[in-house]
N, C-alpha and C positions, 0 to 999 in steps of 0.2 A: 420792399428787400428778399422780406421771406418767399414770394413766387419765383424770384430768382432766386435764391438760393437752392430751393426743392429741385426747379428745372433745369440746376447745372449740374447737380448732383446726381439724379436720373439717368442726365444723357451720358455724364461721364462714366457713370456705373453698366450702362446699357451694354455696350462691349464687353463688360470684364465677368467672365468665368470664373470663378475662383476653385478647384477642382477640388470642391470638401463634401464629405459622403453624407452631411446634414440639413446641405442645401438641397439637395433632392429630395425630401419627402416634406411630407405634410402631417406626420406622424407626432402628435404632442408630447408621447413618453420620449422620442429620440431626439423630438428638439431639447425638451427640460436636459435631459442626460447633456450635450452638447455645452446646454448654455450654462451648469452647472461647473463643469470641467472647464469652458472656458473660464468662465470668472479666477480661477484657479491656475492659469498658465498660456499662454501663446498658441497660437492655431497650430503652428508647427507640432507644437510637442504635445498639444492635448489632443489631436489625430489619433495617433495611437492609442491611449487611453480610451476612447470615444469606440472604436474596432473593439478594443475586447469588452467592454461593456454590453457592447449592440450583441456580442459574436455568444458572449456568457448568459447574457440575460437580453432575450430578444423582444418581451415582454413585461409590462409593469406585472404581473401576478409570477412569471417567474424569477424580477428583482427582488419582489417580497416576499419570497419562498426562501432567498439565498441565504446563507450562515452572514449573522455580521463580521465575523471572523473572513470569512471570503471575501466580502465588501470590501473592507477594508486594506487585505491582500492586493486585490484590485488596483486601489484607491493606492498605490503607494508611491510615493516620489513626488506628489502632485503636493502635499503639508495640508494644513486645517482642516485635520480630519473631522470635526466637527462637521464642515459637508457632508461628507461618505456617511456618516452616522441620520443625519438629519435625510438623507435623500432615502436611506434605508427605510426610515420612520414614515415619511413619506410616501413611499410605494404602500407599506401596510396600510396605509391611511386611502389610500382610492380604494384599494381593495375591499376596507369596510365603508366607507361613506360614499361612493363612487359607485360601486358595482362593479370595479373593476375594469370604468371605462375612465383612462383618462380624462379630465376637463381638459375645454378647450376657450373657454370662456374666461375673458377675466378677472371679473370679481371671483368666480367660484377658484379658479388661483391660487388667488390671495390665500383661502383658507385650506392651501397644502401647505405642510410644515417647510420651514425654509424659505418658500418662493415670498418675495418680495415684490413691489411695483415695477421693477426691471424687469427680472425671470417670466412675470405673469404678463406685460406686453410684448414682449418676446417670442414666448408662446401663443397669446394668440391672434398676433398681428400674423407670424408665419404661419401659423396652421391653419386659419378662416380668414383671417385677411381682419381680423375686427380694429378697427382705426386708434390702435395705440401707441404712443412714441415713447422707444428705448429712449431711457437715461442711464448709459454706465460712461465710462470714463473716456471711451473716445467722444460720444456725443457730447460731454461736458466741453471737450478741450476743443473740437471745432468748433460749437456754438459761440464758447468763450472767445476765441482766438477773431471770426468773422463778423463777429458785432462788436468786436474788442469790451467784452463785461470784466471787470475788475472786481465784482461783490464775488466775496468767498464759498465756493460753488458748496462747503460744508456746515455752512449756519442757514438756517431757517428762511431768510431772505433769500439769499442765493438760490437755497432747493427750490423755492417758490417760482422764482424770476424763471429760473431756468426750465423747469415744468411750465410754463405757461409757452416760453418761446419754442420749446420740445416740441407742443402740442399744435401752435399756431405752423411751424414750418411742416408739420406734418403732410402727407399727399394722403387725404385719405377714402381716395380711391384705388388706390394701391397702397397700406401702408408697410404690407411687408415688407415688401422691392424697397419702398422708402428706408426703412428701417435700416434694412442689410446696404442700403448702398452708403448711410451715413457711417457706419458702426465700420466699415470696411476702408471707409475714407479716412477716417482718424489712424485703423490701423497702417496704410498705406502708401496714404501720402500726408497729411495732419499728423505725423507723428509725435512722441515726447520728445524726443532728440531727435535732432536732423531734419526738422520738417523740410521737403520737397517741395519749395515753396516755388519754385523755378517751371517745376512743370505741374503749377497748384490749377487748374482751371478757376475757380474760386479768387485768385490772386489780384485783380486789376479792381474788386468791389470787398474785399477783407480790411477791415478797418485797424485789427493788430498789424498789419504788414506793412502797412504804412504811419501808423504810431509806432511802430518798430516794437512792439512790445509783447511779440511771441515768444519769446525764453522766459515772459515773466507768468504768461496765458496757461490755465486754468490760476486762479490762484485758493490759496488751500486757509487757512487759518490758525487750523490745531496743527503742530509740530510733534512729533511724533518722539515721545523717549523710550526708547528700548531698554529695558530690564534686562542688566546681564548676567546668567548662570552657572553653573558651575557643576559638574558632574564627575564623581569619577567610577567607569566601569569598570569592574573585575571580569574581569574574563579566564575562566574554570576550564578545564577541560581534561576528564578521565578517559582514559582511553576511546578518545572520539567521542563522549558525549560533554552536551554543554550547557553551562546553566548558564538558564534565562529566568525572565520575569513576567508576568504581564501589566501593566499600568492600571491600577486600577481608583487612582484617588482624580478628583472632580481639578482635572490639572491640562497643561498638554498632553497630547498623548494617550488618552484615556483609551485604553481597549488595548493598544500595542504592545508589542511584546518590546525586551530589551536586556540588557546583559543586566544581574546585580550593581544596584546602582547605589552611591553615595552621593549626597549634594552636601556644597559648602557654600559659607556664604560668601568667601572669595577667591581668587586664584593664589594667595597668598597662604591662606588658612589650609587650601586643597592639597599643595606641594608639600607641607608639612606634614601630610597625612604617612601612620608606618607603613601602610601599601605602595606608596612608590622610594622603596628603598630599595637595597641590593638584592636581598631575596627576590625582587621581580624583573623579569627579564630585563624588558624596557618600557617604554612608555609612548604610547599613540597619541598624538594630539589631532581633533578636529571642532570643525564650528559649524551650527548651523542657523541663518538668522530666522528668524520668522514676526509675523508684524509688528507683533510688540514686544519679542524677546531675543534674546543672544543667548546661545545655547554652544559652552565649550566643552568642549568630552574629552576625558583622558580617561585611556582605556588601558591596563593594566594587565598584565601577565602574571596568575597567582599561581600558575602551578595547578595540583588537583583538587588545592582543598579553597575552599571560600574564606577569605581569613575574614570579612568581616561581615556582619548578619545586619543586611538595613531595616531589618521588621517591617515589608513593604510586599508581604505576602508568601503562598509557597515559590518557592524553588523549584521549576520545571529543568530535569536532567534527557535532553534530547539528542540526539545521534548529529552532528554536525552537518551529514549529508542531508538534513530535515528543514535544516534554517531556512531553505528557500519558500517550506508550506507554510511560514510565520509570517505580520503584517508587522512591517519595523519600521519607528520613524527614519527620517533621511540618513542623521548622522549616523546609523547604526548600520543601515545600507553602504553607505560611504567607508564603513568600514570595514566590509564583509569583502566591499568588490578588490578590497585591497588585497585578500588573501593572505591574511596573517596568521590564517591556522598552518 
């Protein structure tokens, strides 16, 4: 069955040419950029970020020499900024440990900061056709459905089963092409919601289709419980200068900037703050959902004076026209896009 699966995917993918810039290169550095970015977002949203990074940092040397603040600013909007910081560290590591040459072999790639088995398999197979099977969300889903596997993918047993199956199905003569085919198939046909089963070339042999378990697969054993946090942001404007601070704690959004913030245990406690009172013009409420957290942001306009010190570091006063030069978390960007100044 694995032979049918492999051959059918390759035949399906053969006439399909997705017009994506990272598909036309075997440069491991550019493939690495694309893979890290696409772990954060969909292809259509990730493409402009990829192009911006390649334009600003055409090779790993220029990336390694870039200030971290500039890297974070280009990453702005993708979320999970630890990836951007790891990318910056990885670029420096390539310069120091690999003489500035981005590695292509799987085992060497695993030595790089932030590069795990999936990314290493993608880079090595796409750049030099090393026979390594990729195993990302798309691949888990396609394999789980076609073979009707209900073992949770986030358990050690499940990971081993899918790892072995992915390598069994791999076309070792053209691993890069096969890996691209199965990932594209998961993105375009065997989608998480509303999969296009009626147009699927694997349908006649898809076990989940016949067992009517497609919507149940793949299985995960752990349900993420998101922590809710409540931030009160002070918007202070002195003759065109705005107060901001850098987040320096080991927490979300480390090294990013934001307005001076006070965190409360819950919304009721926040709403009792004297900052939300008649001397404040109004309050803007926004929300950002992270992987493990939900951030509720309340923005209060406090005139020209910082009403309450949060003791979280130096307050910077910058011209409001320079806000675009700083890297902010998404919730702050949403506020700025509202043109409330």
